[in-house]
Structures are given as C-alpha cells and as structure tokens.
N, C-alpha and C positions, 0 to 999 in steps of 0.2 A: 504494500500500500504506500502511496505517496502522500505524506502529511504536509499540509500547507499551514504555515504560521499565520496567526491572526493578529496579535498585537504583542510586541516585545515586552517581556517581564524579566526583571533581573532576579531570577529564582535563587541565585547564590546569596543574595543579600535581602531576601524576603524576611520580614519580621518574624521572630519566633513567637510573638505574642498570639495566644489563642483567644478568640472571642466567643467560642462555644466549647464548653467541656463540662463533664459531670452529668451528662444526660443519661437517661434510663432506657435507652433504646436496646433492641435485640442485638446480640453480637453479629457483626458482619453487616450492619444496616447501611445500605447504599445512600439513603436519604441523609443520614448523618454526615457522610463523606461530602455530599454535595453542598450542604449548608455550611459546613466548616470551611471548605475551600473557598466558597463564595465570600464569606466574611473576611477571610485572609486578604482578599483583594480589595473589597469594598471599604474595610477599615472601621474604626470605632465611631465615625460620624455617620452611622447608618441608623435609620429608623425602621424597625422590622415589624411586620405584621404577619401572623400565622393564623389560619382558621382552625376549627376543630379537625384534627388529623393526628397521625402518628407523631409528627414533629411537635405538635402542641402538647399532647398527652405525656410525652416522655421528657420534655424539657421544662415544663412549668407546673410543678407540684407545689402549690401555695404552702408556705411563704418563700419557696426557693425557685430559682430559675437557673438554667444552664447558659443563658445568654449574657454577654457583657456589653450589650448595646441596648438602647431603648427598644422595648418590645411590647406589642399589644396582641392579645389573642381575640380574634373576632369570630362571628358566626360562620358556619360552614359555607354558605353561598356568597359571603360578603367580602372576600379578599380584594377583588377589583375595586369595589366602591369604597372600602375602607382606606386603601392606599391612595385613592383619588382624593379623598378628604384630607388625608395626612399631607399630601403634596400641596393642596390648596392652603392648608394651615401654615406649612413651612414658608410658602411664598408670602402669605399675608404678614408673617412675623419677620420677614426679611432674612431668614436663615440662609446662609450661603455654605457651599461646599458640604452639602449633606446629600445622602442617598436614601430615597424611599424605596424599600424593598418588601415585596410580598412573596411569601413562600407557601406553596400549597401542593398537595398531591394531585394525581391524575383525576380522581373522583371529584375533588373540590375545584378542579380547573376545567376539565373537558366536559363534565356533567353539570353538577349543581351550581358551580360558580361561573359557568360560561357567559351568562348574560351580563354579570357585573364586569367581567374581564373584557368582553366585547365593547361595553360602554367606555371603559378606560382607554382602550385602543382607539376607538372611533374619535374620542375627544383629544387624543394624543396627550394624555396626562403625563406629567414628568415623573414616571415611575419605572422601576424594574420589576418584572414579574418572573419568578423562578418556579417552574413546575417540576417537582421531582416525581418522576413517573415510575412507580413500582407495579403498575399494570393491574391494579385491583384496589378495592377498599380494604386495605390491610388492617387499619385500626379497629374496625368493627367486625372482623371475622372472615376476611378473604372473600368478599362478594365481588362479582363481575362489575367492571366499569366499562365505559365505551373505549377505553384504552387497552383492555385485555385482548391479547392476540387470539386469532382463530385457533380453535381446538383446545384451548387451555381449560383445565379443571378449575372451578372455584366452587364455593358452597352454594352459589345460585346458578351455576352452569355445570351440573354434575356430569361425570364421564363414566362409562361402564357399558353394561349390556343394554344396547338400544339408545345410548346417549353418547355424544361426541364432544362434550364440553361446549365452549363458545362456538356458535355457528355463524357468526358474522365477523367481517374484517374490522380491525380497529379504526377508530376515527383518526383522520389525518389532521392533528392539531396544528402542525407547522404550517400547512397550507391555509387553514382557517385564519390564523393570526396574520399571516403574510397578506391575505386578501384584504385586511384592514389598511394596508399600505402604511404600516408603522415604520419608524425610522430604522429599527433593527430587530431582527428575529433570528434565532439560531436553535439548532439541536446540538446536543452534547451527550457525553457519557462519563460517569465517574471513573470508568476504566481508562480514560484518556485525560488525566488531570491537567496536563499542559494545555491541550486544546480547550478544555472547559474554562480554565482560569484566564486564558487569553481572551476568550469570548466575554467573560465577566468584566475584564478590564476594558474591553472595547465598549461594552454596554455602559459602563460607568462614565466613559468620556463623551457619550452622546446624550443629548437632551430629547425629551419626549418619551413616548411609550416604547419600552424595550421588553422583549420576551425571550426567555431561554428555556427550552424543553430538554431536560436532562434525564436520561435513563438511569434509574437507581435500583439495581437488583435487590431483591428482598429474600433472604434465605428462609424466613418463616413462611411466607406466602408461596414462594416458588418451589421450596423443598429441595435445597441443596446444602452441603456442609458450609458452616458459617465462614470458614476461611477462604471460600472460593468466590466471593463477590466480584472481585476485580477480574478473575478468570472468566466468569460468565458474562461480564460486561464486554470483555474483549471478544469472546466468542459470538456475542450478538452482533457486533460490528463486523467481525471477520466473516460471518456467514451471510451477511447482507440483510439481516432481519432488523437492524437498526442502522440508520445512516447519520453522518455528521455533515451538517449543511448550514448555510447562512442566507438570509434575505436582507439586502441593503440597497438603498437607492433604486428600488424597483426591480432589482435583479436577484436571482438565486444562484448559488454556486455550491458545489460539493467540496468539502474540505478533505475527504479521504476517498479515493477511488480504488476499490479492490481490483487487482489484476485477475485474480481467480477467487471464487468464494470457497470458504470452508464448507464441508457438507453440513446441512442444517441439523442432522442428527447429532453432530458433535456438540451443538448447543442445547438441543431439546432433550436428548436421551437421559441426561443426568439430573433432570428436574422432575420432582414428584408430580407437578401439575400436568406433565406431558407423558406420564408413564403408560397411559392407555394407548398411545399412538402406535400404529403399525406402519409398515413400509410404504403403503399407498398414501398414508397421511403425510409422510415426509416428502414424497414426490409432489403431492398437491401443493404443499407449502413452498417448495422450490419453484413451481410454476407461478404461483402468486408473487413470489419474490422477483423472479425474472421479469414478469410483466411490469411490476412497479419500478424496477431499476431501468427498464427500457424507457419508460416515461420520464424518469428522473434525468437520464442522460440526454434526452431530447431537449429538455427545457432548462438545464442548468449548465453553467460553465464549470468545468472540472480542471 
C-alpha cells in the first residue's frame, strides 16, 4: 500500500502529557485509542462533548472523570446540536484558539444523532465531529446499527439456522457528510495512528464543520482477543473492507490504495460475530467489496 501524508506532525517531540486516562473501558477498546490520540493533537484548549455511549459511561462516573479538558455529557441524539451551541457560546464570549469537539459512536452518529449532525454540517458550524465506529450499539448490549456490516451477528440480527445476521449493507456515512459540502471530511482507522493524527491536525487548522469517521474495533462486540485490536484494524484496511479517504475543496481522494487485497476471511474468520459464515459468504463479501472499490477509484484521486 502507498500511504500519503496528510499534515506534518513532529511525532518525536509530541507532548507526553495525556488528556485522557483512568477510564473504565474494556481492555483493547478501539474507541479509547481514538479519543486519546485525538486529544494529543487537539490539546488542552478543547471543549469536549460526548453523548450517552461507551465513551461517556466509562469515563464519567460522578464525581470522577477521565478527561483533563472541559467536558459535557449530552443526550444520545444531541451531539451535533450541543457542539453547535458550544461553538456559538465560544464565539459570543470571544474565546480564541479553542476547539469544539464532539465524540460519538456509530449509533449516536449514523442513526439517532444524524439529524443534529446534518444541521451542524449544513450551517457549517465551527466544530469537529469525531465518530468512533465500532459497528454496533456496544454500550447497550451489541445491537445492530446502520453501520454494522453485512452478515454480522448482533443481539438484534441473530445468525444461525435460517438466519444470516445483518442482511443489509452498511450506511455510507462518509458520502452522506461529504454531500453537505463541509470544508473537511475524512475516514481513518486507529490501526493507522499517523494517518489518523495527521487528519486530526488538518481538521484543527480548518474552520467550519469538520468530520472524521474512524474505525475503532471492539473486542467485546466483535469477539476477538483483546490484544488484537490494532491487528484487526489493519486487516480491515488490508482486505479492503475499510478505506482511508478525504473530502476537501469539493474533491475526494484515497489516502491508501491496496495493490492487492488480503483475503476477506483473514479479517472475518477470527471474529465471533462472523463465525457462522461459510465460503459462499466470503465470496459474496468480496464481490461487494470489489464493486465498491471500482466506484471509489472512478471518483477519487489516489
């Protein structure tokens, strides 16, 4: 794969200070990695908003918090509208050099929070919205979201005799947000921290509505050993089932272009949520992937 640099960061001299620690997340939590790395780049002058989700439940147990920036926990559907209000308040008070950051999972973003997020994007509010995508409602028991991939088992999309798990393709959130013509939109993965952090740095330097959709593997919901979060993140990208891309100035481009894909079963077979799959399922997923990548290559600069 050819990796394209996004925005230079002096990683050797990156501050050792952590702005998130002491959280009560599951071992191997990809969401924790995403938020920690984002705050390393955004710094202490960040105003954070998180809705009801894994990240809120495991970092804010009154009277304690795991965040060392200003933080508000809001209602499940309200991340987009809350950060819009925070940005308006910061402007009214003349606050400078601050970042308004909303962080929510795929359920709180692609489903229940999509209306508020769409409004913030349409108004071009001066906010960064970070969606950590663990591909289901993990905080409430592993229910299917519109970001859950085809064929996956969840508690609301059972798999077994006469059932195949999720029977619809996942929602394309990147295209939905890019269709709002926001100044900046990107996909990322916690398994590629340099690419992710450079995209966070680029978003920080831009004004207006910015959106980053980062895949954050979940050992609890996906069913793999806790030490393999980064491995499965890399397999998702290597097999072509997650792509790294940007939308800016009306154009989309791929940041990594696989010369050849890893077999999809190298990614799927080790996860409990795909244990029911057979050879025909793997081949069907490959066909779906190849169709999507053909479309991607047609409309993106690589």
